[in-house]
C-alpha positions as CSV (number, residue, x, y, z in Angstrom):
1,M,5.2,13.2,-23.8
2,K,3.6,10.1,-22.5
3,T,0.5,10.1,-20.4
4,S,-1.0,7.5,-18.3
5,I,-4.2,7.3,-16.0
6,N,-4.7,4.7,-13.4
7,F,-7.6,4.5,-11.1
8,K,-7.4,3.5,-7.6
9,A,-9.9,3.9,-4.3
10,V,-10.3,7.2,-3.4
11,K,-8.5,8.1,0.3
12,T,-10.4,9.9,2.7
13,D,-7.7,13.1,2.3
14,S,-8.2,13.5,-1.5
15,E,-10.3,16.6,-1.0
16,A,-7.8,18.2,1.1
17,H,-5.1,17.1,-1.0
18,N,-6.7,18.1,-4.2
19,F,-8.2,21.3,-3.5
20,R,-5.2,22.5,-1.4
21,R,-6.9,22.7,1.9
22,K,-3.6,21.6,3.6
23,T,0.3,22.8,2.9
24,F,2.3,20.0,1.5
25,D,6.4,20.3,1.5
26,Y,6.5,19.2,-1.8
27,I,4.4,21.8,-3.9
28,K,5.9,25.2,-4.7
29,K,3.5,27.8,-3.1
30,D,3.9,30.5,-5.7
31,L,2.6,28.3,-8.5
32,T,-0.6,27.2,-6.7
33,V,-2.3,30.2,-8.2
34,K,-2.1,28.0,-11.4
35,N,-4.0,25.2,-10.3
36,E,-7.6,24.7,-11.6
37,Y,-10.5,23.0,-10.0
38,W,-13.8,21.5,-11.1
39,V,-16.6,20.3,-8.7
40,E,-20.0,18.6,-9.5
41,N,-20.7,16.9,-6.2
42,K,-18.7,16.4,-2.6
43,I,-17.1,12.9,-2.2
44,S,-19.5,12.5,1.1
45,D,-22.6,13.5,-0.9
46,R,-21.7,11.3,-3.5
47,L,-21.4,8.1,-1.7
48,K,-24.7,9.0,0.2
49,S,-26.2,9.2,-3.2
50,I,-24.7,5.9,-4.4
51,E,-25.5,3.9,-1.3
52,A,-29.3,5.0,-1.3
53,Y,-29.1,4.0,-5.2
54,C,-27.8,0.6,-4.5
55,K,-30.4,-0.1,-2.0
56,E,-33.1,1.0,-3.9
57,K,-32.2,-0.7,-6.9
58,S,-30.9,-4.1,-5.7
59,G,-32.7,-4.3,-2.6
60,R,-29.2,-4.6,-0.5
61,K,-27.0,-2.3,1.0
62,L,-23.4,-1.6,-0.7
63,Q,-20.9,-3.9,0.2
64,K,-18.0,-3.0,2.6
65,N,-15.2,-3.7,0.5
66,A,-16.7,-2.4,-2.7
67,M,-14.8,1.1,-4.2
68,P,-17.6,2.9,-5.6
69,I,-15.8,5.8,-5.6
70,R,-12.3,6.0,-7.2
71,E,-9.9,8.5,-8.3
72,A,-7.0,8.8,-11.3
73,V,-4.1,10.8,-11.3
74,V,-3.5,11.6,-15.1
75,V,-0.2,12.8,-16.6
76,I,-0.6,15.8,-18.4
77,K,1.1,18.8,-20.4
78,E,1.9,22.2,-19.2
79,N,-0.7,23.6,-21.6
80,T,-3.2,21.0,-20.8
81,T,-7.0,22.3,-20.1
82,M,-10.1,21.9,-18.1
83,Q,-11.7,21.8,-21.3
84,D,-9.3,18.7,-22.5
85,L,-10.0,17.2,-19.1
86,H,-13.8,17.7,-19.5
87,R,-13.7,15.9,-22.9
88,L,-11.6,12.7,-21.4
89,A,-14.4,12.6,-18.5
90,K,-17.2,12.6,-21.1
91,R,-15.3,10.0,-23.3
92,L,-15.0,7.8,-20.2
93,E,-18.5,8.2,-19.4
94,E,-19.8,7.4,-22.8
95,E,-17.4,4.4,-23.5
96,L,-16.7,2.9,-19.9
97,R,-19.7,4.5,-18.1
98,I,-17.1,6.2,-15.3
99,K,-18.7,9.5,-14.3
100,T,-16.2,12.2,-13.3
101,F,-17.4,14.5,-10.7
102,Q,-14.4,16.0,-9.6
103,I,-11.1,17.5,-11.3
104,A,-8.1,19.2,-10.2
105,I,-5.3,20.2,-12.1
106,H,-2.0,20.6,-10.4
107,K,0.9,22.5,-11.8
108,D,2.6,23.4,-8.3
109,E,3.9,19.9,-7.6
110,G,7.7,18.7,-8.5
111,H,11.2,19.0,-7.4
112,Y,14.8,20.1,-7.6
113,D,17.0,18.4,-10.0
114,K,20.0,17.4,-8.0
115,D,22.6,18.2,-10.6
116,S,21.0,21.5,-12.1
117,K,19.0,22.7,-9.3
118,V,16.5,23.6,-11.8
119,W,12.6,22.9,-11.0
120,K,11.1,20.0,-12.6
121,P,7.5,20.3,-12.5
122,N,5.0,17.2,-12.3
123,Y,1.9,18.4,-14.4
124,H,-0.9,16.4,-13.4
125,A,-4.6,16.1,-12.8
126,H,-6.7,14.2,-10.4
127,L,-9.9,12.5,-11.6
128,V,-12.5,11.7,-9.0
129,A,-15.3,9.3,-10.3
130,D,-18.5,7.5,-9.5
131,W,-18.1,3.8,-10.4
132,Q,-21.5,2.9,-10.1
133,D,-23.5,0.8,-12.8
134,L,-26.6,2.4,-13.1
135,E,-28.4,-0.7,-14.1
136,T,-27.5,-3.0,-11.0
137,G,-26.7,-0.6,-8.5
138,K,-23.4,-1.9,-7.7
139,T,-19.7,-1.2,-8.7
140,L,-18.8,-1.2,-12.6
141,K,-17.1,-4.3,-13.5
142,H,-14.4,-3.7,-16.5
143,Q,-12.2,-6.0,-18.0
144,F,-8.3,-6.0,-18.4
145,F,-9.2,-4.5,-22.1
146,H,-11.0,-1.8,-21.0
147,Y,-8.2,-0.4,-19.0
148,S,-6.3,-0.8,-22.2
149,K,-8.8,1.3,-23.8
150,M,-8.8,3.7,-21.1
151,Q,-5.4,4.2,-21.9
152,D,-5.8,4.9,-25.5
153,I,-9.0,7.2,-25.0
154,T,-6.6,9.3,-22.4
155,A,-3.7,9.6,-25.2
156,E,-6.2,10.7,-27.9
157,C,-8.1,13.3,-25.8
158,L,-5.1,14.9,-24.5
159,E,-3.2,14.7,-27.5
160,M,-0.2,13.0,-25.9
161,E,1.4,9.3,-26.7
162,R,0.2,6.8,-24.8
163,G,2.4,5.3,-21.8
164,I,4.3,1.7,-22.7
165,S,2.6,-1.0,-20.4
166,G,3.5,-4.1,-19.0
167,S,6.9,-5.9,-19.3
168,K,8.4,-3.8,-22.0
169,G,8.1,-0.9,-20.1
170,R,10.4,-2.8,-17.5
171,L,12.6,-3.8,-20.1
172,E,13.4,-0.6,-21.2
173,A,14.0,0.6,-17.3
174,I,16.4,-2.2,-17.2
175,E,18.3,-1.2,-20.3
176,F,18.4,2.6,-19.2
177,K,20.2,1.5,-15.7
178,I,22.3,-0.5,-17.6
179,Q,23.4,2.3,-20.0
180,K,23.8,4.6,-16.9
181,K,26.3,2.3,-15.6
182,E,28.1,2.0,-18.8
183,N,28.4,5.7,-19.1
184,E,29.6,5.8,-15.3
185,L,32.2,3.2,-16.2
186,V,33.4,5.0,-19.0
187,L,33.9,8.3,-17.1
188,L,35.8,6.4,-14.1
189,N,38.2,4.8,-16.8
190,S,38.6,8.5,-18.1
191,K,39.5,9.6,-14.8
192,I,42.1,6.8,-14.3
193,A,43.6,7.2,-17.3
194,Q,43.9,11.0,-16.7
195,M,45.5,10.3,-13.1
196,K,48.1,7.8,-15.1
197,A,49.0,10.4,-17.7
198,E,49.7,12.9,-14.7
199,L,51.4,10.6,-12.7
200,K,53.6,10.0,-15.9
201,S,54.1,13.4,-16.5
202,K,57.4,15.4,-15.5
203,K,55.8,18.1,-13.1
204,F,55.1,15.3,-10.6
205,T,58.7,15.0,-10.2
206,D,58.5,18.6,-8.7
207,L,56.7,16.9,-5.9
208,I,59.6,14.7,-4.8
209,V,61.3,16.1,-2.0
210,K,65.2,15.0,-1.9
211,E,68.2,16.0,0.5
212,N,71.9,14.9,1.0
213,D,72.7,12.7,3.8
214,F,75.6,12.9,6.1
215,L,77.9,11.1,3.3
216,G,76.8,13.4,0.5
217,F,74.1,11.2,-1.4
218,S,70.9,12.4,-2.2
219,R,68.0,10.7,-0.7
220,I,64.1,11.1,-0.9
221,K,62.4,12.7,2.0
222,I,59.4,10.3,2.2
223,D,57.3,12.1,4.9
224,K,57.4,15.5,2.8
225,T,57.0,13.4,-0.8
226,I,54.0,12.1,0.3
227,E,52.4,15.0,1.9
228,N,53.1,16.9,-1.0
229,Y,51.3,14.0,-3.1
230,E,48.5,14.0,-1.0
231,R,47.9,17.6,-1.4
232,V,47.9,17.4,-5.2
233,F,45.9,14.2,-5.5
234,K,43.1,15.8,-3.1
235,S,43.5,19.0,-5.5
236,Y,42.8,16.8,-8.5
237,N,39.9,14.6,-6.9
238,V,37.8,17.8,-6.2
239,E,38.5,19.2,-9.7
240,L,37.6,15.9,-11.1
241,L,34.4,15.5,-9.3
242,K,33.3,19.3,-10.1
243,N,33.9,18.7,-13.9
244,K,31.9,15.6,-13.6
245,E,29.2,17.1,-12.2
246,I,29.2,20.2,-14.7
247,L,29.5,17.3,-17.5
248,Q,26.7,15.4,-16.3
249,S,24.2,18.4,-15.6
250,K,24.9,19.9,-19.2
251,T,24.5,16.4,-20.7
252,K,21.1,15.8,-18.9
253,I,19.9,19.5,-20.1
254,I,20.9,18.9,-23.6
255,T,19.1,16.0,-23.8
256,E,16.0,16.8,-22.4
257,L,16.3,20.1,-24.5
258,Q,16.6,17.3,-27.7
259,Q,13.8,15.2,-26.6
260,K,11.8,18.4,-26.0
261,N,12.6,19.5,-29.6
262,I,11.3,16.1,-31.0
263,N,8.1,16.0,-29.5
264,L,7.4,19.5,-30.7
265,N,8.2,18.5,-34.1
266,K,6.2,15.7,-34.0
267,E,3.4,17.4,-32.6
268,V,3.6,20.2,-35.2
269,S,3.7,17.6,-38.0
270,Q,0.7,16.1,-36.4
271,L,-1.2,19.1,-36.1
272,K,-0.3,20.3,-40.0
273,N,-1.6,16.6,-40.6
274,K,-4.8,17.1,-39.1
275,L,-5.2,20.6,-40.5
276,S,-4.7,19.4,-44.0
277,S,-7.1,16.2,-43.4
278,I,-9.8,18.7,-42.1
279,L,-9.3,21.5,-45.2
280,S,-9.5,18.7,-47.5
281,N,-12.5,16.8,-46.5
282,I,-15.7,18.6,-45.9
283,A,-17.1,15.2,-43.8
284,V,-13.6,15.5,-41.5
285,Y,-14.1,19.3,-41.4
286,T,-18.0,19.2,-40.6
287,R,-17.3,16.5,-37.7
288,E,-14.2,18.3,-36.1
289,K,-16.4,21.7,-36.1
290,E,-19.3,19.9,-34.3
291,T,-17.0,18.0,-31.9
292,Y,-15.4,21.1,-31.1
293,F,-18.4,23.2,-30.5
294,N,-20.1,20.4,-28.5
295,S,-16.6,20.3,-26.4
296,V,-16.7,24.6,-25.8
297,K,-20.3,24.3,-25.0
298,D,-19.7,21.4,-22.6
299,T,-16.8,23.4,-20.9
300,I,-19.4,26.5,-20.2
301,I,-21.9,24.5,-19.1
302,K,-19.7,22.5,-16.5
303,S,-18.2,25.9,-15.2
304,I,-21.8,27.4,-14.5
305,Q,-22.6,24.3,-12.8
306,F,-19.5,24.9,-10.6
307,E,-20.1,28.3,-10.3
308,K,-23.4,27.3,-9.0
309,F,-21.9,24.9,-6.4
310,K,-19.8,27.2,-5.2
311,Q,-22.0,30.3,-4.9
312,P,-25.6,29.0,-5.1
313,K,-27.0,32.3,-3.7
314,L,-25.4,34.2,-6.6
315,F,-27.8,32.8,-9.2
316,D,-30.8,33.9,-7.3
317,T,-31.0,37.2,-8.9
318,T,-32.4,39.0,-12.2
319,K,-32.2,38.1,-15.9
320,E,-29.7,40.9,-16.5
321,K,-27.4,40.1,-13.7
322,L,-27.5,36.3,-14.8
323,I,-26.5,37.1,-18.1
324,A,-23.4,39.3,-16.8
325,I,-22.8,36.2,-14.7
326,V,-22.5,34.2,-17.9
327,D,-20.6,36.7,-19.6
328,R,-17.9,36.8,-16.8
329,I,-17.9,32.7,-16.8
330,C,-17.5,32.9,-20.6
331,K,-14.6,35.2,-20.4
332,K,-12.8,33.1,-18.0
333,V,-13.5,29.9,-19.9
334,S,-12.0,31.6,-22.7
335,E,-8.7,32.6,-21.3
336,E,-8.1,29.3,-19.1
337,N,-9.1,27.2,-22.3
338,N,-7.5,29.0,-25.2
339,I,-10.7,29.5,-27.0
340,P,-11.1,32.2,-29.2
341,F,-14.1,34.7,-28.8
342,S,-15.3,33.7,-32.3
343,S,-16.2,30.3,-30.7
344,L,-18.3,31.8,-28.3
345,E,-20.1,33.6,-30.7
346,E,-21.1,30.6,-32.8
347,I,-22.0,28.9,-29.7
348,F,-24.5,31.6,-28.4
349,K,-25.8,31.9,-32.3
350,N,-27.4,28.9,-31.8
351,P,-30.9,29.3,-30.1
352,D,-30.9,25.7,-28.8
353,I,-27.6,26.1,-27.3
354,S,-28.3,29.2,-25.6
355,L,-31.7,27.8,-24.2
356,E,-29.8,24.9,-22.8
357,I,-27.0,27.1,-21.2
358,F,-29.7,29.6,-19.4
359,S,-31.6,26.8,-18.5
360,L,-29.2,26.1,-15.8
361,L,-29.8,29.6,-14.3
362,N,-33.2,28.8,-13.0
363,I,-35.0,30.7,-15.5
364,C,-37.8,28.2,-16.6
365,D,-40.0,30.5,-18.7
366,H,-39.3,28.9,-22.1
367,R,-40.8,31.6,-23.9
368,I,-38.2,34.1,-23.1
369,Q,-36.1,34.2,-25.9
370,Y,-32.4,34.7,-25.7
371,N,-30.8,36.7,-28.7
372,T,-27.0,37.1,-29.2
373,E,-27.7,40.7,-28.7
374,D,-28.5,40.3,-25.2
375,I,-25.7,38.6,-24.3
376,P,-22.6,40.9,-23.0
377,V,-19.9,39.1,-24.8
378,Q,-21.6,39.6,-28.0
379,Q,-22.1,43.3,-27.4
380,K,-18.6,43.9,-26.1
381,R,-17.1,41.8,-29.4
382,K,-19.4,44.3,-31.7
383,K,-17.8,47.4,-30.0
384,I,-14.3,46.2,-30.5
385,K,-15.2,45.6,-34.2
386,R,-16.7,49.2,-34.9
387,S,-13.8,51.0,-33.2
């Protein structure tokens, strides 16, 4: 699969669309439960902060035609996780200063194929980002190559192919249309040839109705003969169209399956090469391990921030209950992002990371030590091992 990311000015109904506050006729409601969301700020609150900072930094109001908040639609795979998108958001901030503060994964949009009547999902994610330059207070200014780099970063973080840009993409589209028309022409010629063959066959002579005139000569009864031909042609036309539709549908399904098989083989090959590289090179292994654990840590932190955003009063409680909340969040993060339990254990074994995570929970006393024994995630894991 190929991915792409395209930022545009955020729309006024963005949050209503992204977080499904309204119903839309192009979504499959039973799949909406598979959507995932993450929010750091509301768009209205972020805009106020941007405007205030611009005034403070530059001494002027934000220009009316500025686009300080932008939204991107990102093409994703069925198994793309929120962790993958957080990793993408982090890279966009580090390399292009684009600060993502809302993410919505949509798995309920798509359409029914006209031929096969099969649901074709349109997997994608919405990234809403702060486009403010913190050095000037104005909006970020990117060059053409920055947008090209944005596509590279997206493909790398989501482990997908980069979309083809510019005239080459348009040329491929034209070639595809030409090929389609050529296929239609082949089918049409085949249909004409088949009908000509049928017309030459002996069984069509049975459709000719003859009668003897008053002199005893055999004459073709034109009206009855034409009626017989029209009936047969109509029947053949219906059958030909039906066969054509079935053929097109099956050909399309086979082509899609073949392409999916190619993509899966390519993905397996890439993963094998990556695994081989990691296992054979200690430096690569160490770097990949550190990158992965940082990604897990960031996902946990962002999940805690999201929960606090949704239910701030829930976190105004005792240390024991806060640990239970962290445990619940960790379980959810593990399930939704396919993170092994052992990775969570490694995260909480590090006292600095544990302190960083628990500092988000309004526990300000740095003298409190968070041992791995305190965390329910650890205790439950140990119980499983003992059993």
